[in-house]
N, C-alpha and C positions, 0 to 999 in steps of 0.2 A: 318551754313549750307549755301551752295552755292545755289543761286536761280536756278530755272529750266533753263537749257541751251537747246536751240533748234537750229538746223541747218536745212537749207532748204532741204538738201538731206538726212541727217541722222535721222531727227526727234528729239525727246526729249532725252537728256542724263539722263536716269532715276536714275542713281547711283551717279550723280554729288553731291559732298559734303557729301556723306555718309561716315561713319567711318567703318574701318575694321582692324583686326590685320594683321600683315605682313604675318603670317602663312596662314591665310584665303585668303589673297590676292594672294599668290603664287599658291594656289589651284583653285582659282576662275576663271571663264570665263564669260566675259560680254555677254549678249544676246540682247543688244540694239544698235548695229551698231557702237559703240564707242570703242576705245582703251583707257584704263585708266592708268594714271600715279599715283604714290603713294607718298604722302607727310605726313610722320609722322601719318599714319592711315587714312588720308583724301584721298578720291578718286577724281581725277581730270581728266575730260574727254578730250580726244583729238581725232582727226580724222586721219584716215590713209592717206598715201600719195596719191595725186590725179594723174591721168594719165599724165597730162602735167608736173608734177614735176618729174615723172619717166624719161622723156626726159632729164631733167636737170641732173639727176643722171647718165644717159648714157654719157652725155657730160663730166661730171666730171671724170668718169671712163676712158674715152678715153684719157684724158689728164694725169690722174694718172698713166696709164699703161706705160708712158714714163719715170717715175721717178725712182730713186734709191730705194725708199721705196717699190715700187712694186716689183722690182728685188730682194729685200731682204725678200720678203714674206709678206709685209704689205698689208692691204686691206682696202678699203672703204666699210662700211656696212651700209645699210639703216634700220632705225627703229628698232634697237636692244635695249634691255633693258640695261640701265646703272644705277647701284646703286651708286649714288653720295655719299651717306652715308648709314649706316645700316638702316635708316628710310626713305630714299628718292630715288625713282626711276623716272628717266626721260627717254624719248625715242627720242633722237635727230633724225632728219630726215636722216642725214648722219653723220658718225663718222669714224675716222681713227683708226685702230688697227694694231700695229706692229706684226710681227710673234711671238715674245715672249708673247705679250698680248693675242694673239689667243690661244696659248698653255695654258696660265694661265686660260683663260675662260673655256677651255675644262676640266681643272682640278678643276673647280668650284670656282676659285678665282675671287674676284672683281677687275676689272681693270677700269681705267679712261682714256678715249681717250685724246690725246694731242690736237686734232683738231676736232671740230664739226661744222656742218652746220644745220641751221634751216631755213625752208621756212616760211616766214611771210605771213600773210593774213590780209585782211581788218577787220576780226573779232577778231584779237589779240588785247588785251589791252596793253597799254604801261606798266602798273604796273606789269603785268604777264611777259612781255618780260624782264623788268629790273630785276625782281626776278630770272628768269631763268639764265640770264647772271651772276649774283652774285653767284648763286648756282654752275654753271659750273666752274667759276674761283676759287671759294673757294675749290672745289674738286680737282683742279689741271689741268684743261683744260688750254691750252696756247693761243689758237686762236679760234675765232668763226666767221664764215661768216653768217650774217643774210641776207638771199636772199629774195627779194621782186619781185616775178615774174610779178605781174601786172604792175609794174613800170620799170622792167628790171634794177633794181638797187641792189647793194650789200653794206652792211655796214660791214666793217672788224673791229673786236674788238680784242685788245691784252690785255685788262683788262676790268673790268665792265664799265669804263668810258672813256677809250682811244679808240677812233673810227675814222675811215676814210671812207667816202662815196665814192663809185665807180660806174661808169656807162660807157656805150659805149666802147671805146677802152682802158679805164683805166685797168691797170694790177691788178689782184688779186693775192696775195701771202699768203701762209699758214705759212710763217716765223713768229716767230722763231720755231714753231713746226715742219714744213716740208719745209725747205727753197727752195728746188727745185720743189715744187708743185706750179706752176703758170699758169695762163691763163687770158685772157682778159674777161671782162664782156660780150662782144659781143660773144666770143667763148662759154661761158656758156649758152647763150640763143639761139644759132644757132639751126635751125630746120633741 
């Protein structure tokens, strides 16, 4: 059982560490201000995107609108459920879905985004971050940007252990997943 988790804004995550069947989870709605991920029956609390993170999403979208992937119908989506396996649901802060993947989702098929973005916070533990990276790559994700708004830094992962830190005028690239989706760290954090 996970110890009580408490956030200064959201209060106590009452269901943290509780077990539930997948069927019950799919019908269940949390009533404690948390959004829950699902890991083989275990409920894992997460918080929704903060207002300042929404500005980052807007900056990402403005850059994404200039790519061939956007012209081909691909979209960046925030906080959508991603079933990495039949027993594991994560909610990346932002993920890319091709036009074909969006059609597959409408038809009820499980899809894995090639590119995801997670916004890190000071409350994240390293072990949870490492676990998530492994889960994403094991499921087929090709690139992860781990964004740290408080430091205005981004770590780009192309495997669970292959990473490059970026800041300031350094270029961020979503290659090999989306080679023409690029912007600088400064452009990501512009207000």
